[in-house]
GUKEZA-361351 format. One record per residue (C-alpha): residue in one letter; x, y, z. Coordinates in nm, 2 decimals, always signed. Layout:
N
{'A',{X,Y,Z}}
...
This chain:
450
{'M',{+0.00,+0.01,+0.01}}
{'A',{+0.29,+0.24,+0.10}}
{'L',{+0.41,+0.17,-0.28}}
{'I',{+0.08,+0.24,-0.42}}
{'A',{+0.06,+0.57,-0.24}}
{'L',{+0.45,+0.66,-0.36}}
{'L',{+0.35,+0.60,-0.73}}
{'H',{-0.02,+0.76,-0.70}}
{'S',{+0.16,+1.08,-0.58}}
{'Q',{+0.41,+1.07,-0.94}}
{'S',{+0.31,+1.19,-1.24}}
{'S',{+0.38,+0.92,-1.52}}
{'T',{+0.49,+0.97,-1.92}}
{'V',{+0.63,+0.64,-1.97}}
{'E',{+0.66,+0.58,-2.34}}
{'E',{+0.73,+0.21,-2.38}}
{'V',{+0.59,-0.06,-2.18}}
{'P',{+0.69,-0.47,-2.27}}
{'N',{+0.63,-0.62,-2.57}}
{'D',{+0.62,-0.93,-2.48}}
{'P',{+0.32,-1.14,-2.38}}
{'P',{+0.12,-0.97,-2.65}}
{'Q',{+0.39,-0.94,-2.92}}
{'E',{+0.33,-0.56,-3.00}}
{'T',{+0.50,-0.24,-2.87}}
{'Y',{+0.29,-0.05,-2.65}}
{'S',{+0.28,+0.31,-2.47}}
{'A',{+0.15,+0.28,-2.13}}
{'P',{-0.16,+0.51,-2.07}}
{'E',{-0.06,+0.90,-1.99}}
{'S',{-0.11,+0.96,-1.62}}
{'S',{-0.36,+1.21,-1.52}}
{'G',{-0.09,+1.40,-1.34}}
{'S',{+0.12,+1.45,-1.63}}
{'S',{+0.30,+1.74,-1.72}}
{'G',{+0.34,+1.67,-2.11}}
{'G',{+0.61,+1.50,-2.14}}
{'S',{+0.93,+1.84,-2.14}}
{'S',{+1.18,+1.76,-2.33}}
{'E',{+1.39,+1.96,-2.12}}
{'G',{+1.66,+1.78,-1.89}}
{'I',{+1.71,+1.45,-1.82}}
{'G',{+1.37,+1.20,-1.72}}
{'F',{+1.40,+0.90,-1.52}}
{'R',{+1.14,+0.61,-1.57}}
{'A',{+1.02,+0.31,-1.40}}
{'L',{+0.77,+0.02,-1.46}}
{'L',{+0.62,-0.30,-1.33}}
{'E',{+0.41,-0.53,-1.52}}
{'V',{+0.23,-0.80,-1.29}}
{'G',{-0.01,-1.04,-1.36}}
{'P',{-0.12,-1.42,-1.43}}
{'L',{-0.07,-1.55,-1.82}}
{'S',{-0.17,-1.88,-1.97}}
{'F',{+0.11,-1.96,-2.22}}
{'P',{+0.10,-2.29,-2.42}}
{'S',{+0.40,-2.59,-2.35}}
{'G',{+0.47,-2.56,-2.72}}
{'T',{+0.51,-2.89,-2.80}}
{'R',{+0.30,-3.09,-3.03}}
{'G',{-0.03,-3.20,-2.82}}
{'G',{+0.10,-3.01,-2.52}}
{'E',{-0.14,-2.81,-2.29}}
{'Q',{-0.18,-2.50,-2.13}}
{'D',{+0.04,-2.39,-1.86}}
{'L',{-0.04,-2.12,-1.61}}
{'F',{+0.27,-1.87,-1.55}}
{'G',{+0.31,-1.55,-1.33}}
{'Y',{+0.41,-1.26,-1.56}}
{'A',{+0.65,-0.99,-1.43}}
{'Y',{+0.81,-0.69,-1.62}}
{'P',{+1.02,-0.45,-1.44}}
{'S',{+1.19,-0.16,-1.63}}
{'L',{+1.39,+0.15,-1.60}}
{'G',{+1.48,+0.40,-1.84}}
{'V',{+1.64,+0.73,-1.95}}
{'D',{+1.51,+1.00,-2.18}}
{'G',{+1.78,+1.25,-2.28}}
{'G',{+1.54,+1.39,-2.55}}
{'E',{+1.51,+1.41,-2.86}}
{'D',{+1.90,+1.25,-2.93}}
{'F',{+1.93,+0.99,-2.66}}
{'A',{+1.70,+0.74,-2.47}}
{'F',{+1.78,+0.42,-2.30}}
{'M',{+1.56,+0.14,-2.13}}
{'L',{+1.59,-0.17,-1.97}}
{'G',{+1.37,-0.44,-1.89}}
{'A',{+1.37,-0.78,-1.83}}
{'P',{+1.01,-0.99,-1.97}}
{'L',{+1.00,-1.27,-1.71}}
{'R',{+0.78,-1.56,-1.70}}
{'F',{+0.77,-1.77,-1.39}}
{'R',{+0.59,-2.14,-1.44}}
{'L',{+0.30,-2.18,-1.20}}
{'L',{+0.12,-2.47,-1.30}}
{'D',{+0.30,-2.74,-1.52}}
{'N',{+0.05,-2.95,-1.69}}
{'D',{+0.19,-3.25,-1.99}}
{'P',{+0.41,-3.24,-2.10}}
{'K',{+0.59,-3.18,-1.79}}
{'Q',{+0.90,-2.91,-1.83}}
{'K',{+0.91,-2.76,-1.49}}
{'D',{+1.26,-2.93,-1.38}}
{'Q',{+1.40,-2.79,-1.70}}
{'D',{+1.34,-2.45,-1.61}}
{'Y',{+1.57,-2.20,-1.42}}
{'G',{+1.53,-2.31,-1.06}}
{'A',{+1.21,-2.49,-1.15}}
{'W',{+1.03,-2.14,-1.21}}
{'L',{+1.20,-1.93,-1.48}}
{'R',{+1.09,-2.01,-1.84}}
{'R',{+1.40,-2.16,-1.98}}
{'Q',{+1.31,-2.14,-2.36}}
{'D',{+1.28,-1.74,-2.28}}
{'W',{+1.68,-1.75,-2.20}}
{'D',{+1.84,-2.03,-2.37}}
{'E',{+2.05,-1.91,-2.61}}
{'R',{+2.27,-1.54,-2.67}}
{'S',{+1.99,-1.38,-2.88}}
{'D',{+1.77,-1.38,-2.57}}
{'Y',{+1.96,-1.15,-2.33}}
{'G',{+1.87,-0.89,-2.61}}
{'Q',{+1.51,-0.87,-2.50}}
{'V',{+1.68,-0.68,-2.20}}
{'V',{+1.75,-0.41,-2.41}}
{'R',{+1.39,-0.24,-2.47}}
{'L',{+1.53,+0.07,-2.62}}
{'L',{+1.85,+0.25,-2.72}}
{'R',{+1.83,+0.59,-2.94}}
{'I',{+2.15,+0.76,-2.99}}
{'G',{+2.09,+1.09,-3.22}}
{'D',{+1.81,+1.13,-3.51}}
{'E',{+1.73,+0.89,-3.80}}
{'S',{+1.64,+1.14,-4.01}}
{'G',{+1.93,+1.36,-3.93}}
{'R',{+2.33,+1.31,-3.99}}
{'F',{+2.36,+1.01,-3.76}}
{'G',{+2.17,+0.77,-3.55}}
{'L',{+2.15,+0.42,-3.42}}
{'R',{+1.84,+0.28,-3.27}}
{'V',{+1.85,-0.11,-3.07}}
{'Q',{+1.53,-0.26,-2.97}}
{'P',{+1.23,-0.54,-3.08}}
{'F',{+1.17,-0.44,-3.40}}
{'L',{+0.76,-0.50,-3.51}}
{'E',{+0.73,-0.35,-3.83}}
{'E',{+1.07,-0.27,-3.97}}
{'S',{+1.08,-0.17,-4.28}}
{'L',{+1.43,-0.06,-4.51}}
{'G',{+1.35,+0.22,-4.75}}
{'R',{+1.10,+0.13,-4.95}}
{'G',{+1.06,-0.20,-4.84}}
{'Y',{+1.21,-0.37,-5.13}}
{'L',{+1.33,-0.60,-4.91}}
{'V',{+1.30,-0.56,-4.53}}
{'N',{+0.96,-0.49,-4.51}}
{'R',{+0.73,-0.42,-4.21}}
{'Y',{+0.95,-0.70,-4.07}}
{'D',{+0.86,-0.86,-3.74}}
{'N',{+1.13,-1.01,-3.53}}
{'Q',{+0.91,-1.13,-3.25}}
{'L',{+0.71,-1.37,-3.38}}
{'N',{+0.88,-1.69,-3.25}}
{'P',{+0.75,-1.72,-2.87}}
{'D',{+1.11,-1.92,-2.80}}
{'Y',{+1.36,-1.66,-2.99}}
{'H',{+1.39,-1.28,-2.81}}
{'P',{+1.65,-1.10,-3.02}}
{'A',{+1.68,-0.70,-3.00}}
{'G',{+1.73,-0.54,-3.35}}
{'G',{+1.96,-0.26,-3.42}}
{'T',{+1.97,-0.04,-3.71}}
{'V',{+2.18,+0.29,-3.79}}
{'S',{+2.18,+0.53,-4.06}}
{'F',{+2.40,+0.81,-4.12}}
{'T',{+2.42,+1.11,-4.42}}
{'A',{+2.69,+1.26,-4.63}}
{'G',{+2.62,+1.51,-4.90}}
{'P',{+2.39,+1.34,-5.14}}
{'A',{+2.43,+0.98,-5.01}}
{'R',{+2.27,+0.80,-4.72}}
{'V',{+2.32,+0.48,-4.55}}
{'Q',{+2.06,+0.23,-4.37}}
{'L',{+2.20,-0.05,-4.19}}
{'L',{+1.96,-0.33,-4.08}}
{'A',{+2.05,-0.62,-3.81}}
{'S',{+1.74,-0.86,-3.69}}
{'D',{+1.96,-0.98,-3.40}}
{'V',{+2.25,-0.74,-3.25}}
{'L',{+2.38,-1.10,-3.09}}
{'A',{+2.38,-1.36,-3.35}}
{'A',{+2.41,-1.46,-3.72}}
{'R',{+2.10,-1.35,-3.86}}
{'V',{+1.93,-1.09,-4.15}}
{'F',{+2.20,-0.83,-4.18}}
{'S',{+2.08,-0.59,-4.47}}
{'G',{+2.17,-0.22,-4.59}}
{'E',{+2.07,+0.05,-4.84}}
{'L',{+2.27,+0.30,-5.01}}
{'L',{+2.02,+0.62,-5.10}}
{'L',{+2.19,+0.85,-5.37}}
{'D',{+2.01,+1.24,-5.45}}
{'L',{+2.08,+1.27,-5.84}}
{'G',{+1.97,+1.60,-5.73}}
{'R',{+2.22,+1.72,-5.52}}
{'I',{+2.49,+1.56,-5.71}}
{'V',{+2.41,+1.73,-6.04}}
{'S',{+2.28,+2.11,-5.95}}
{'D',{+2.29,+2.35,-5.67}}
{'S',{+1.93,+2.46,-5.66}}
{'E',{+1.68,+2.32,-5.42}}
{'E',{+1.39,+2.24,-5.65}}
{'N',{+1.58,+1.93,-5.76}}
{'F',{+1.69,+1.82,-5.40}}
{'D',{+1.50,+1.51,-5.29}}
{'R',{+1.34,+1.44,-5.66}}
{'Y',{+1.52,+1.20,-5.84}}
{'L',{+1.69,+0.91,-5.62}}
{'V',{+1.81,+0.58,-5.66}}
{'R',{+1.82,+0.32,-5.42}}
{'A',{+2.04,+0.00,-5.39}}
{'S',{+2.03,-0.28,-5.09}}
{'A',{+2.07,-0.60,-5.03}}
{'A',{+2.03,-0.85,-4.72}}
{'H',{+2.18,-1.21,-4.64}}
{'D',{+2.02,-1.44,-4.38}}
{'F',{+2.24,-1.68,-4.19}}
{'G',{+2.00,-1.83,-4.05}}
{'E',{+2.22,-1.93,-3.75}}
{'A',{+2.01,-1.82,-3.45}}
{'G',{+1.61,-1.85,-3.30}}
{'G',{+1.65,-2.22,-3.51}}
{'V',{+1.91,-2.33,-3.78}}
{'T',{+1.72,-2.24,-4.11}}
{'P',{+1.88,-2.20,-4.49}}
{'E',{+2.01,-1.92,-4.63}}
{'A',{+1.89,-1.65,-4.83}}
{'T',{+2.06,-1.37,-4.99}}
{'L',{+1.85,-1.10,-5.19}}
{'A',{+1.96,-0.72,-5.37}}
{'S',{+1.76,-0.50,-5.53}}
{'V',{+1.79,-0.18,-5.74}}
{'G',{+1.57,+0.08,-5.80}}
{'G',{+1.48,+0.45,-5.89}}
{'E',{+1.22,+0.73,-5.77}}
{'F',{+1.12,+1.00,-5.94}}
{'A',{+0.92,+1.29,-5.77}}
{'M',{+0.63,+1.36,-5.99}}
{'Y',{+0.47,+1.62,-5.74}}
{'K',{+0.62,+1.83,-5.44}}
{'G',{+0.42,+2.05,-5.22}}
{'E',{+0.37,+2.13,-4.83}}
{'R',{+0.09,+1.91,-4.82}}
{'L',{+0.13,+1.61,-5.09}}
{'R',{+0.40,+1.46,-5.20}}
{'S',{+0.37,+1.18,-5.54}}
{'W',{+0.60,+0.94,-5.63}}
{'A',{+0.69,+0.71,-5.97}}
{'L',{+0.86,+0.40,-5.88}}
{'L',{+1.08,+0.16,-6.06}}
{'A',{+1.28,-0.15,-5.93}}
{'G',{+1.43,-0.46,-5.99}}
{'G',{+1.56,-0.76,-5.77}}
{'A',{+1.69,-1.10,-5.75}}
{'R',{+1.77,-1.39,-5.56}}
{'L',{+2.15,-1.45,-5.54}}
{'N',{+2.16,-1.82,-5.37}}
{'A',{+2.27,-2.11,-5.58}}
{'G',{+2.03,-2.28,-5.75}}
{'A',{+1.73,-2.01,-5.68}}
{'Q',{+1.86,-1.72,-5.89}}
{'D',{+1.53,-1.58,-6.01}}
{'V',{+1.49,-1.20,-6.08}}
{'G',{+1.17,-0.95,-6.00}}
{'A',{+1.03,-0.61,-6.14}}
{'L',{+0.78,-0.34,-6.02}}
{'L',{+0.64,-0.01,-6.13}}
{'G',{+0.44,+0.20,-5.91}}
{'V',{+0.31,+0.52,-5.75}}
{'A',{+0.36,+0.65,-5.38}}
{'F',{+0.17,+0.91,-5.19}}
{'E',{+0.25,+1.07,-4.88}}
{'G',{+0.01,+1.37,-4.77}}
{'N',{-0.09,+1.55,-4.45}}
{'F',{-0.46,+1.71,-4.48}}
{'K',{-0.62,+1.90,-4.14}}
{'G',{-0.40,+1.66,-3.89}}
{'T',{-0.46,+1.34,-4.07}}
{'Q',{-0.14,+1.17,-4.20}}
{'L',{-0.18,+0.98,-4.51}}
{'S',{+0.07,+0.73,-4.70}}
{'V',{-0.03,+0.54,-4.99}}
{'T',{+0.16,+0.28,-5.19}}
{'V',{+0.07,+0.10,-5.47}}
{'Q',{+0.28,-0.16,-5.74}}
{'G',{+0.24,-0.40,-6.00}}
{'R',{+0.52,-0.65,-6.00}}
{'R',{+0.68,-0.91,-6.14}}
{'Q',{+0.82,-1.22,-5.93}}
{'G',{+0.83,-1.59,-5.84}}
{'G',{+1.08,-1.86,-5.82}}
{'G',{+1.29,-1.82,-5.52}}
{'F',{+1.28,-1.43,-5.54}}
{'R',{+0.95,-1.22,-5.40}}
{'F',{+0.99,-0.82,-5.31}}
{'G',{+0.94,-0.79,-4.94}}
{'Y',{+1.10,-1.14,-4.90}}
{'F',{+1.18,-1.03,-4.53}}
{'G',{+0.82,-0.94,-4.40}}
{'A',{+0.57,-0.95,-4.12}}
{'G',{+0.57,-1.32,-4.11}}
{'Y',{+0.93,-1.42,-4.17}}
{'E',{+1.04,-1.57,-3.85}}
{'L',{+0.78,-1.82,-3.88}}
{'S',{+0.79,-1.86,-4.27}}
{'R',{+1.18,-1.92,-4.22}}
{'F',{+1.05,-2.27,-4.12}}
{'S',{+0.74,-2.31,-4.31}}
{'A',{+0.67,-2.09,-4.61}}
{'V',{+0.30,-2.12,-4.54}}
{'G',{+0.10,-2.34,-4.33}}
{'L',{+0.24,-2.50,-4.02}}
{'S',{+0.45,-2.81,-4.22}}
{'E',{+0.56,-2.70,-4.57}}
{'E',{+0.94,-2.60,-4.70}}
{'P',{+1.10,-2.32,-4.55}}
{'Q',{+1.03,-1.99,-4.75}}
{'A',{+1.43,-2.01,-4.84}}
{'D',{+1.36,-2.32,-5.01}}
{'Q',{+0.97,-2.25,-5.19}}
{'R',{+0.98,-2.18,-5.56}}
{'V',{+0.63,-2.01,-5.63}}
{'P',{+0.50,-1.92,-5.99}}
{'Q',{+0.68,-1.67,-6.23}}
{'D',{+0.39,-1.43,-6.21}}
{'F',{+0.21,-1.10,-6.18}}
{'S',{+0.07,-0.94,-5.88}}
{'G',{-0.03,-0.62,-5.72}}
{'Y',{+0.09,-0.47,-5.41}}
{'L',{-0.13,-0.22,-5.22}}
{'E',{+0.02,-0.02,-4.89}}
{'L',{-0.22,+0.22,-4.67}}
{'S',{-0.11,+0.40,-4.35}}
{'V',{-0.36,+0.68,-4.19}}
{'A',{-0.25,+0.84,-3.85}}
{'R',{-0.49,+1.09,-3.69}}
{'G',{-0.42,+1.30,-3.38}}
{'D',{-0.43,+1.66,-3.28}}
{'G',{-0.20,+1.64,-2.97}}
{'P',{-0.21,+1.47,-2.62}}
{'D',{-0.58,+1.63,-2.54}}
{'S',{-0.75,+1.44,-2.86}}
{'A',{-0.79,+1.10,-2.95}}
{'E',{-0.51,+0.94,-3.20}}
{'V',{-0.59,+0.66,-3.45}}
{'V',{-0.34,+0.51,-3.66}}
{'A',{-0.42,+0.25,-3.93}}
{'S',{-0.18,+0.07,-4.13}}
{'G',{-0.18,-0.23,-4.36}}
{'A',{-0.01,-0.42,-4.67}}
{'V',{-0.19,-0.64,-4.88}}
{'E',{-0.04,-0.87,-5.21}}
{'Y',{-0.23,-1.05,-5.45}}
{'S',{-0.04,-1.30,-5.69}}
{'A',{-0.22,-1.39,-6.01}}
{'F',{-0.16,-1.77,-5.94}}
{'G',{-0.42,-1.76,-5.67}}
{'R',{-0.23,-1.67,-5.37}}
{'A',{-0.28,-1.36,-5.07}}
{'D',{-0.07,-1.22,-4.81}}
{'G',{-0.19,-0.96,-4.59}}
{'D',{-0.05,-0.75,-4.28}}
{'L',{-0.30,-0.54,-4.07}}
{'S',{-0.24,-0.33,-3.77}}
{'L',{-0.45,-0.05,-3.58}}
{'S',{-0.38,+0.10,-3.27}}
{'F',{-0.56,+0.40,-3.08}}
{'S',{-0.56,+0.63,-2.76}}
{'S',{-0.84,+0.83,-2.58}}
{'P',{-0.77,+1.19,-2.52}}
{'G',{-0.52,+1.26,-2.22}}
{'G',{-0.39,+0.88,-2.31}}
{'E',{-0.63,+0.71,-2.06}}
{'S',{-0.70,+0.41,-2.26}}
{'R',{-0.48,+0.25,-2.54}}
{'G',{-0.53,-0.04,-2.77}}
{'I',{-0.34,-0.20,-3.04}}
{'A',{-0.42,-0.48,-3.26}}
{'R',{-0.22,-0.67,-3.52}}
{'V',{-0.32,-0.94,-3.77}}
{'V',{-0.05,-1.12,-4.00}}
{'V',{-0.18,-1.37,-4.30}}
{'V',{+0.05,-1.59,-4.47}}
{'G',{-0.05,-1.79,-4.78}}
{'L',{-0.44,-1.72,-4.82}}
{'G',{-0.56,-1.94,-5.08}}
{'D',{-0.32,-2.19,-5.04}}
{'K',{-0.22,-2.31,-4.69}}
{'P',{-0.28,-2.01,-4.50}}
{'R',{-0.14,-1.92,-4.17}}
{'Y',{-0.28,-1.66,-3.92}}
{'S',{-0.10,-1.47,-3.65}}
{'V',{-0.34,-1.22,-3.41}}
{'A',{-0.24,-1.04,-3.15}}
{'A',{-0.42,-0.75,-2.95}}
{'E',{-0.42,-0.55,-2.60}}
{'F',{-0.57,-0.31,-2.45}}
{'R',{-0.48,-0.05,-2.14}}
{'R',{-0.64,+0.13,-1.90}}
{'R',{-0.56,+0.35,-1.65}}
{'V',{-0.71,+0.39,-1.35}}
{'L',{-0.52,+0.59,-1.10}}
{'P',{-0.24,+0.87,-1.16}}
{'A',{+0.02,+0.55,-1.16}}
{'M',{-0.13,+0.24,-1.23}}
{'Y',{-0.32,+0.11,-1.49}}
{'V',{-0.47,-0.26,-1.58}}
{'W',{-0.39,-0.44,-1.90}}
{'G',{-0.51,-0.72,-2.10}}
{'A',{-0.37,-0.92,-2.34}}
{'G',{-0.41,-1.20,-2.62}}
{'A',{-0.21,-1.36,-2.92}}
{'T',{-0.18,-1.65,-3.08}}
{'V',{+0.15,-1.83,-3.12}}
{'H',{+0.35,-2.07,-3.31}}
{'F',{+0.69,-2.27,-3.20}}
{'P',{+0.90,-2.39,-3.44}}
{'Q',{+0.96,-2.78,-3.36}}
{'P',{+1.27,-2.98,-3.39}}
{'D',{+1.08,-3.12,-3.74}}
{'D',{+1.08,-2.74,-3.88}}
{'T',{+0.72,-2.76,-3.80}}
{'L',{+0.54,-2.52,-3.65}}
{'V',{+0.29,-2.60,-3.34}}
{'R',{-0.02,-2.32,-3.30}}
{'G',{-0.09,-2.22,-2.98}}
{'V',{-0.31,-1.94,-2.79}}
{'S',{-0.15,-1.68,-2.52}}
{'V',{-0.38,-1.48,-2.28}}
{'G',{-0.25,-1.25,-1.97}}
{'A',{-0.43,-1.01,-1.75}}
{'G',{-0.30,-0.79,-1.48}}
{'V',{-0.18,-0.44,-1.36}}
{'G',{+0.11,-0.22,-1.40}}
{'V',{+0.24,+0.10,-1.20}}
{'D',{+0.51,+0.39,-1.35}}
{'F',{+0.66,+0.67,-1.29}}
{'A',{+0.85,+0.95,-1.45}}
{'R',{+1.05,+1.21,-1.28}}
{'R',{+1.24,+1.51,-1.49}}
């Protein structure tokens, strides 16, 4: 009670709370006593979230176990150029149904699969941010949930948290020098997994001193390689892409682009190629930010655009369904496809409701569709927040669905309740997947000082 009374007297502006178990990032609801998150000075933050969690055994035919879930975290906020948060998502097995696994856990309590490889220790770093990614230099380390590199020709809306037994921290580095911008991405900063990089050249800055030509003629060259040596061993995959963009219209509220790109799979026995033609629109209309991308694609064999996508951490074991060949070995018909990506964000500040909806759908002429949809909202003042995501792979073939949702509601200035549910897929020794459901609920306390 003394702890609750102390926390009740503090204002709270915590921006990140755990993404495990619900497998999505989430901002804790704003305290009614928050000062609005001033960016001056150094801020210190703390959070503790607890509750019961029903979680599958993770084995074929296994039953549901009951866990006690705890997530303590501490963070430092240095403003726009620095932020650091440490946390430890902990699952303690309380009820062990068949098959019995408690004896394998650390201390017969802490779930072993959450901490049994080097990559799992990356989950302790919930956020490390240095510099500004849109400026000359930026570095960021955290779990990836909808991570894209450039236009997403190779890495698009990638989520490295889908495997419930694998908890890496991903990292990105970006820097700008004159007309060139370089972005580097690692899906796992502690192991040999997906590494990708992109070089972006602004041709207008190279050939002209006129600002009218800046950010109008762009060339992108990117490459990505998955070593497949963490979170389970899977076949390697190497891809490359080259693309060009032309700004058809540049205004204060709207920009439009024409897109042209080609790509190739570079692995022996899978040297397939693809090409795309598309348009993109980005605009801001009366507090609503809108982004639309439409592409026509020609691809197939072992190559597809957005290869490292939302469902890749499961597709690397089974390309579609639960017991098919891995994506690295899959060969699909050479055919055309249509791709649509849409993002809408609406909000006029902390005193108004905020809604962010994002989705990407691709339909291939041979009858397969893949989709990724997400929705988040925040009530005025941030008293209530929710988020949901659905990833569908192989619709029309052997579909696989990944669904996650969570909700938080503040009940005191420094206390909130939470509830979450998600489907989970566990890779097996034979590289097949076992599906299950995770459900949890509880309370959280948090505070911030500046």
